[in-house]
Residue frames relative to the residue before (quaternion, step in Angstrom):
aa qw qx qy qz dx dy dz
M 1.0000 0.0000 0.0000 0.0000 0.00 0.00 0.00
P 0.5669 -0.6212 0.4058 0.3578 3.64 -0.96 0.80
Q 0.4873 -0.6647 0.4878 0.2876 3.52 -1.17 0.62
D 0.7034 -0.4351 0.3575 0.4338 3.54 -1.36 0.21
K 0.1082 -0.8159 0.5674 0.0246 3.55 -0.80 1.05
T 0.3862 0.7719 -0.4429 0.2424 3.58 1.17 0.44
G 0.4696 -0.7131 0.4344 0.2869 3.63 1.17 -0.17
D 0.8554 0.0473 0.0137 0.5156 3.55 -0.86 -1.07
P 0.4505 -0.7187 0.4489 0.2811 3.65 -0.58 1.08
R 0.6451 0.5170 -0.3421 0.4467 3.60 0.99 -0.73
Q 0.6499 0.4968 -0.3137 0.4821 3.55 1.02 -0.81
S 0.6251 0.5465 -0.3289 0.4498 3.58 1.04 -0.84
S 0.6610 0.5099 -0.3075 0.4567 3.57 0.90 -0.93
G 0.6622 0.5056 -0.3053 0.4611 3.56 0.96 -0.84
N 0.6424 0.5154 -0.3169 0.4703 3.56 1.02 -0.80
K 0.6300 0.5368 -0.3314 0.4530 3.58 0.96 -0.84
L 0.6579 0.5229 -0.3117 0.4434 3.54 0.89 -0.96
L 0.6656 0.5032 -0.3022 0.4609 3.57 0.92 -0.92
V 0.6890 0.4848 -0.2845 0.4574 3.57 0.89 -0.94
L 0.7040 0.4700 -0.2797 0.4529 3.59 0.79 -0.99
R 0.6026 0.5582 -0.3581 0.4440 3.58 1.12 -0.61
K 0.7039 0.4381 -0.2578 0.4961 3.59 1.14 -0.61
H 0.5424 0.6307 -0.4029 0.3817 3.60 1.25 -0.27
P 0.5244 -0.6846 0.3975 0.3135 3.63 -0.67 1.06
I 0.6666 0.5129 -0.3169 0.4384 3.60 0.97 -0.74
F 0.7987 0.3325 -0.1356 0.4829 3.57 0.95 -0.91
A 0.4473 0.7538 -0.4197 0.2359 3.60 1.27 -0.28
D 0.7298 0.4532 -0.2465 0.4486 3.62 1.03 -0.72
L 0.4237 0.7049 -0.4731 0.3160 3.59 1.22 0.13
E 0.5330 -0.6020 0.4851 0.3437 3.55 -1.17 0.61
P 0.6738 -0.5304 0.3213 0.4018 3.61 -1.11 0.61
D 0.6629 0.5001 -0.3233 0.4539 3.62 0.91 -0.84
A 0.6572 0.5008 -0.3083 0.4714 3.58 0.99 -0.82
L 0.6427 0.5177 -0.3232 0.4631 3.56 1.03 -0.78
D 0.6193 0.5295 -0.3351 0.4731 3.58 1.05 -0.72
Q 0.6463 0.5158 -0.3147 0.4661 3.56 1.00 -0.85
L 0.6461 0.5197 -0.3150 0.4618 3.57 0.96 -0.87
C 0.6135 0.5584 -0.3431 0.4406 3.59 1.04 -0.75
R 0.6475 0.5169 -0.3232 0.4574 3.57 1.04 -0.71
Y 0.6781 0.4860 -0.2853 0.4718 3.57 1.14 -0.62
A 0.6727 0.5377 -0.3001 0.4103 3.58 1.00 -0.84
K 0.1536 -0.7805 0.6035 0.0547 3.55 -0.83 1.06
H 0.3489 -0.7592 0.5204 0.1766 3.54 -0.84 1.04
T 0.1086 0.7809 -0.6132 0.0499 3.56 -1.08 0.73
T 0.2357 -0.7248 0.6219 0.1797 3.54 -1.31 0.39
V 0.1360 -0.7876 0.6003 0.0283 3.54 -1.07 0.83
K 0.3791 -0.7348 0.5186 0.2177 3.56 -0.88 0.95
R 0.6564 -0.5221 0.3829 0.3873 3.53 -1.21 0.64
G 0.7951 0.2900 -0.2439 0.4735 3.56 -0.97 0.96
A 0.5573 0.6169 -0.3950 0.3910 3.60 1.22 -0.28
T 0.4302 -0.6761 0.5356 0.2663 3.56 -1.11 0.73
I 0.2554 -0.7699 0.5713 0.1251 3.56 -0.79 1.07
A 0.7638 -0.1101 0.0890 0.6297 3.56 1.03 -0.86
A 0.2660 -0.7755 0.5564 0.1353 3.57 -1.05 0.76
K 0.6018 -0.5547 0.4340 0.3765 3.56 -1.16 0.65
G 0.7690 0.3137 -0.2547 0.4954 3.56 -0.84 1.01
D 0.5181 0.6300 -0.4200 0.3978 3.59 1.25 -0.24
P 0.5696 -0.5535 0.4583 0.3990 3.61 -1.18 0.38
G 0.4170 -0.7153 0.5055 0.2427 3.57 -1.04 0.75
N 0.1011 0.8623 -0.4874 0.0929 3.55 0.58 1.15
N 0.8027 0.2572 -0.1065 0.5274 3.60 1.17 -0.45
L 0.2753 -0.6873 0.6449 0.1896 3.49 -1.35 0.55
F 0.1961 -0.8005 0.5611 0.0768 3.58 -0.96 0.90
A 0.1096 -0.7571 0.6407 0.0662 3.58 -1.03 0.86
V 0.3111 -0.7643 0.5391 0.1689 3.58 -0.74 1.08
I 0.2077 -0.7791 0.5841 0.0929 3.56 -0.83 1.07
T 0.7681 -0.0743 0.0521 0.6339 3.57 0.95 -0.91
G 0.7200 0.4348 -0.3230 0.4338 3.55 -1.23 0.52
T 0.3802 -0.7017 0.5591 0.2246 3.53 -1.38 -0.08
V 0.1943 -0.7717 0.5996 0.0848 3.56 -0.99 0.93
K 0.2826 -0.7601 0.5673 0.1432 3.55 -0.92 0.98
I 0.1668 -0.7492 0.6359 0.0812 3.56 -0.89 1.03
S 0.1306 0.8233 -0.5291 0.1588 3.58 -0.49 1.17
S 0.1702 -0.7437 0.6335 0.1292 3.50 -1.40 0.15
S 0.1701 -0.7948 0.5758 0.0886 3.58 -1.12 0.58
S 0.4189 -0.6909 0.5356 0.2456 3.54 -1.24 0.56
P 0.6731 -0.5021 0.3477 0.4170 3.61 -1.22 0.33
D 0.7008 0.4558 -0.2796 0.4721 3.61 1.12 -0.58
G 0.6647 -0.5699 0.2875 0.3884 3.57 1.24 0.33
R 0.4959 0.6401 -0.4504 0.3761 3.60 1.19 0.07
N 0.2209 -0.7863 0.5691 0.0950 3.55 -1.05 0.85
A 0.0952 -0.7591 0.6408 0.0645 3.54 -1.21 0.64
I 0.2491 -0.7457 0.6006 0.1457 3.55 -0.81 1.04
L 0.2504 -0.8081 0.5226 0.1060 3.55 -0.57 1.18
N 0.7927 -0.1102 0.1021 0.5908 3.58 1.10 -0.65
L 0.2196 -0.7118 0.6426 0.1796 3.51 -1.37 0.31
I 0.1720 -0.8074 0.5623 0.0488 3.56 -0.65 1.15
G 0.1054 -0.8335 0.5422 0.0141 3.58 -0.66 1.11
P 0.7779 -0.3337 0.2435 0.4735 3.57 -1.32 -0.11
G 0.7768 0.2998 -0.2471 0.4956 3.56 -0.97 0.90
E 0.6665 0.4497 -0.3072 0.5092 3.58 1.29 0.08
I 0.2826 -0.7328 0.5895 0.1886 3.54 -1.32 0.26
F 0.0472 -0.7735 0.6280 0.0720 3.54 -1.29 0.26
G 0.6740 0.4786 -0.3728 0.4215 3.53 -1.29 0.40
E 0.4451 0.7371 -0.4298 0.2717 3.57 1.28 0.00
I 0.6110 0.5770 -0.3733 0.3929 3.61 1.03 -0.68
A 0.7086 0.4454 -0.2659 0.4784 3.59 0.78 -0.99
V 0.6164 0.5412 -0.3485 0.4536 3.59 1.09 -0.66
L 0.7223 0.4544 -0.2540 0.4554 3.58 0.90 -0.90
D 0.7874 0.3246 -0.1945 0.4866 3.62 0.88 -0.81
G 0.4662 -0.7222 0.4173 0.2949 3.60 1.24 -0.11
A 0.5296 0.6246 -0.4107 0.4008 3.60 1.27 0.07
P 0.6578 -0.5083 0.3588 0.4244 3.62 -1.20 0.26
R 0.6635 -0.4908 0.3835 0.4145 3.55 -1.28 0.38
S 0.3571 -0.7638 0.5066 0.1799 3.55 -0.96 0.91
A 0.7929 0.1107 -0.0573 0.5964 3.61 1.27 -0.18
D 0.5431 -0.5868 0.4856 0.3536 3.53 -1.35 0.18
A 0.1453 -0.7521 0.6348 0.1016 3.57 -1.18 0.64
T 0.0054 0.8118 -0.5785 0.0796 3.57 -0.61 1.21
A 0.4831 -0.6450 0.5014 0.3150 3.57 -1.04 0.73
N 0.2523 -0.7861 0.5497 0.1273 3.58 -0.51 1.19
T 0.7366 0.0937 -0.0859 0.6642 3.53 1.36 -0.40
N 0.6480 -0.3996 0.3970 0.5126 3.57 -1.22 -0.21
C 0.0978 -0.8345 0.5422 -0.0083 3.58 -0.78 1.03
E 0.1826 -0.7128 0.6623 0.1409 3.49 -1.33 0.49
L 0.0274 -0.8281 0.5570 -0.0569 3.56 -0.68 1.14
Y 0.2175 -0.6768 0.6673 0.2224 3.48 -1.43 0.25
I 0.1677 -0.7877 0.5905 0.0517 3.54 -0.95 0.98
I 0.0877 -0.7911 0.6050 0.0197 3.57 -0.89 0.99
D 0.4219 -0.7262 0.4923 0.2284 3.55 -0.72 1.14
R 0.5730 -0.6174 0.4285 0.3269 3.56 -1.01 0.89
R 0.6405 0.5419 -0.3311 0.4318 3.62 0.99 -0.78
D 0.6780 0.4366 -0.2833 0.5190 3.57 1.18 -0.52
F 0.6959 0.5348 -0.2858 0.3847 3.53 0.91 -0.99
L 0.6665 0.5307 -0.3331 0.4041 3.62 0.82 -0.90
P 0.6689 0.4568 -0.3239 0.4888 3.66 0.84 -0.79
F 0.6328 0.5452 -0.3353 0.4357 3.57 1.05 -0.75
V 0.7017 0.4601 -0.2883 0.4613 3.59 0.81 -0.95
K 0.6041 0.5500 -0.3597 0.4509 3.61 1.13 -0.54
S 0.6933 0.4586 -0.2685 0.4867 3.57 1.16 -0.59
Q 0.7231 0.3805 -0.2181 0.5336 3.59 1.30 -0.12
P 0.2240 -0.8253 0.5008 0.1335 3.62 0.19 1.24
A 0.6367 0.5302 -0.3449 0.4411 3.60 0.98 -0.75
L 0.6494 0.5009 -0.3132 0.4788 3.57 1.04 -0.76
A 0.6116 0.5425 -0.3463 0.4602 3.58 1.05 -0.74
M 0.6428 0.5114 -0.3207 0.4716 3.59 1.03 -0.77
K 0.5993 0.5566 -0.3538 0.4537 3.59 1.06 -0.72
F 0.6892 0.4700 -0.2853 0.4719 3.56 0.95 -0.85
I 0.5929 0.5313 -0.3702 0.4786 3.60 1.09 -0.56
E 0.6496 0.5096 -0.3094 0.4718 3.58 0.98 -0.86
L 0.6409 0.5280 -0.3175 0.4579 3.56 1.02 -0.84
L 0.6743 0.4887 -0.2979 0.4666 3.58 0.90 -0.91
C 0.6193 0.5264 -0.3390 0.4738 3.59 1.08 -0.69
A 0.6480 0.5129 -0.3135 0.4678 3.58 0.99 -0.84
R 0.6341 0.5207 -0.3292 0.4674 3.57 1.02 -0.79
L 0.6576 0.5095 -0.3104 0.4601 3.61 0.97 -0.86
R 0.6382 0.5150 -0.3260 0.4704 3.59 0.96 -0.84
W 0.6541 0.5182 -0.3109 0.4549 3.57 0.96 -0.92
T 0.6505 0.5120 -0.3134 0.4653 3.59 0.99 -0.85
S 0.6411 0.5196 -0.3216 0.4642 3.59 0.97 -0.83
Q 0.6438 0.5210 -0.3137 0.4645 3.55 1.03 -0.82
Q 0.6421 0.5231 -0.3220 0.4586 3.58 1.01 -0.82
V 0.6503 0.5066 -0.3158 0.4698 3.59 0.94 -0.87
E 0.6363 0.5354 -0.3197 0.4541 3.57 0.98 -0.86
Q 0.6643 0.5098 -0.3066 0.4526 3.58 0.93 -0.89
V 0.6612 0.5126 -0.3117 0.4505 3.57 0.94 -0.90
I 0.7159 0.4557 -0.2547 0.4636 3.59 0.95 -0.88
L 0.8149 0.3424 -0.1328 0.4484 3.57 0.81 -1.03
Q 0.7197 0.4434 -0.2665 0.4630 3.61 1.02 -0.66
N 0.4516 -0.6337 0.5417 0.3178 3.54 -1.23 0.52
L 0.7436 -0.4448 0.2589 0.4268 3.57 -1.27 0.21
P 0.6662 0.4780 -0.3359 0.4635 3.67 0.83 -0.78
G 0.6395 0.5298 -0.3280 0.4503 3.57 1.02 -0.75
R 0.6477 0.5100 -0.3187 0.4677 3.58 1.01 -0.77
L 0.6524 0.5045 -0.3169 0.4685 3.57 0.99 -0.81
A 0.6440 0.5117 -0.3213 0.4693 3.59 0.94 -0.84
S 0.6520 0.5127 -0.3158 0.4607 3.59 0.94 -0.85
A 0.6470 0.5229 -0.3212 0.4526 3.58 1.00 -0.82
L 0.6679 0.4925 -0.3064 0.4664 3.59 0.89 -0.88
L 0.6491 0.5056 -0.3177 0.4712 3.59 0.97 -0.82
G 0.6494 0.5267 -0.3211 0.4447 3.57 0.95 -0.87
L 0.6628 0.4958 -0.3055 0.4707 3.58 0.93 -0.85
T 0.6499 0.5153 -0.3150 0.4615 3.58 1.01 -0.80
E 0.6950 0.4790 -0.2792 0.4579 3.58 0.86 -0.96
E 0.6773 0.4586 -0.2868 0.4988 3.59 1.17 -0.54
R 0.4632 -0.7246 0.4082 0.3061 3.57 1.35 0.26
K 0.3452 0.7166 -0.5276 0.2982 3.59 0.98 0.81
F 0.5660 0.5733 -0.3931 0.4432 3.56 0.89 0.96
D 0.6203 -0.5901 0.3932 0.3351 3.54 -1.31 0.26
S 0.8648 -0.2569 0.1606 0.4004 3.53 -0.84 1.19
G 0.7771 -0.4144 0.2075 0.4258 3.55 0.62 1.15
S 0.5323 0.6672 -0.3977 0.3368 3.61 1.22 -0.01
G 0.4597 -0.6713 0.4563 0.3604 3.58 1.20 -0.37
T 0.4993 0.6519 -0.4252 0.3806 3.57 1.28 0.20
L 0.2002 -0.7748 0.5929 0.0898 3.54 -0.66 1.16
A 0.2679 -0.7700 0.5611 0.1432 3.57 -0.58 1.16
I 0.4349 0.6679 -0.4665 0.3836 3.54 0.44 1.27
T 0.3935 -0.7230 0.5158 0.2374 3.57 -1.01 0.77
Q 0.6308 -0.5318 0.4018 0.3972 3.55 -1.27 0.33
Q 0.5986 0.5520 -0.3590 0.4562 3.59 1.12 -0.60
E 0.6594 0.5014 -0.3054 0.4696 3.58 0.98 -0.86
I 0.6230 0.5215 -0.3362 0.4762 3.58 1.02 -0.75
S 0.6477 0.5250 -0.3290 0.4434 3.58 0.93 -0.85
E 0.6786 0.4795 -0.2876 0.4763 3.58 1.04 -0.75
M 0.6166 0.5364 -0.3477 0.4596 3.59 1.23 -0.31
V 0.8088 0.3048 -0.1320 0.4853 3.57 0.90 -0.90
G 0.4900 -0.6978 0.4184 0.3130 3.60 1.26 0.02
M 0.5201 0.5837 -0.4384 0.4434 3.56 1.06 0.84
T 0.5471 -0.5855 0.4610 0.3812 3.57 -1.18 0.37
R 0.6142 -0.5484 0.4093 0.3929 3.55 -1.20 0.47
E 0.6178 0.5554 -0.3431 0.4384 3.59 1.06 -0.74
S 0.6568 0.4981 -0.3062 0.4762 3.58 0.98 -0.84
I 0.6210 0.5370 -0.3307 0.4654 3.57 1.04 -0.80
N 0.6760 0.5063 -0.2933 0.4479 3.57 0.85 -1.01
K 0.6485 0.5219 -0.3143 0.4563 3.58 0.95 -0.89
Q 0.6896 0.4844 -0.2868 0.4555 3.57 0.89 -0.95
L 0.6644 0.5067 -0.3066 0.4559 3.58 0.93 -0.88
R 0.6432 0.5139 -0.3290 0.4626 3.58 1.01 -0.73
A 0.6177 0.5267 -0.3413 0.4739 3.58 1.08 -0.69
W 0.6824 0.4727 -0.2836 0.4801 3.57 0.96 -0.85
A 0.5973 0.5489 -0.3634 0.4581 3.58 1.09 -0.63
G 0.6339 0.5372 -0.3226 0.4532 3.57 1.08 -0.72
R 0.6935 0.4282 -0.2596 0.5179 3.58 1.24 -0.46
N 0.4344 -0.7092 0.4362 0.3435 3.57 1.34 -0.02
W 0.3517 0.7080 -0.5233 0.3181 3.57 1.03 0.82
V 0.7813 0.0527 -0.0108 0.6218 3.54 1.16 -0.74
R 0.1986 -0.7258 0.6320 0.1854 3.53 -1.37 0.13
L 0.3031 -0.7717 0.5363 0.1583 3.57 -0.83 0.98
E 0.0135 -0.7772 0.6287 -0.0223 3.54 -0.93 1.00
H 0.6576 -0.5063 0.3634 0.4234 3.56 -1.24 0.30
G 0.8512 0.0187 -0.0550 0.5216 3.58 -0.60 1.18
A 0.7529 0.3124 -0.1916 0.5467 3.59 1.20 0.34
I 0.1924 -0.7350 0.6378 0.1266 3.53 -1.34 0.42
V 0.1988 -0.7736 0.5927 0.1035 3.59 -0.83 1.00
V 0.2592 -0.7638 0.5750 0.1371 3.57 -0.67 1.13
L 0.1586 -0.8285 0.5358 0.0371 3.57 -0.59 1.21
D 0.8063 0.1491 -0.0429 0.5708 3.60 1.03 -0.76
T 0.1602 -0.8201 0.5453 0.0665 3.57 0.07 1.30
D 0.6045 0.5743 -0.3646 0.4146 3.61 1.07 -0.66
A 0.6613 0.5003 -0.3083 0.4662 3.58 0.95 -0.86
L 0.6626 0.4945 -0.3059 0.4721 3.58 0.97 -0.84
R 0.6460 0.5190 -0.3258 0.4551 3.58 0.99 -0.79
E 0.6375 0.5189 -0.3276 0.4659 3.59 0.97 -0.82
L 0.6509 0.5068 -0.3105 0.4723 3.57 0.99 -0.84
A 0.6649 0.5119 -0.3071 0.4489 3.60 0.88 -0.94
E 0.7033 0.4708 -0.2664 0.4612 3.58 0.96 -0.85
S 0.6944 0.4777 -0.2802 0.4595 3.58 1.07 -0.70
G 0.2971 -0.7719 0.5061 0.2445 3.56 1.10 -0.73
L 0.4680 0.6793 -0.4496 0.3426 3.59 1.26 0.19
D 0.6203 -0.5500 0.4164 0.3732 3.52 -1.27 0.46
G 0.2247 -0.8133 0.5280 0.0965 3.58 -0.76 1.07
E 0.4176 0.7126 -0.4824 0.2918 3.61 1.10 0.33
């Protein structure tokens, strides 16, 4: 992984403080604790497509995303891929292996050029034990991850294919995985197919049908959500949206 490219240590420290103070997980820390966290956090940049962590790796680091998007995925021996989550600015990943000490449960890949802060497990565990409010933040985060996983399982078992696709697009929109309020999801149809367990051909057919209804607009490497109400009604009803 690339090394810290921030240059002047004083400038780097100041930048870390500004960024971490705005990070939802760390924003409520007291100034002294935030200063301590800044000393632990190492800055790095990662180019699109680079592997950040691989399934089975030791869980030695916690990652905070500053810019860009990280893809959390898993693959089968026959080459099929499943995208489990997309992690964007203001989010963290790698917390499960850091907290329980077990190997990584999935691959983490830079879906775009990314800027990250990395915190070593040896520094982080004593730090979080000394910060009860931060420990509660991580309990809340793990609960949110569990709820999200339960929702994904429910969708796969109970929803038909159009309903799953509608739910995926709504989820990405509500999680702000789009460009500056425009509703544009910077995601390919192949990536969507790996998120919902549908073939790319099925995704393309469904999206084109919805484009004809002005529910979405298809762009190169992106999907623009135009009618969230229609997609939400479809996702909730489970009816065929073709």
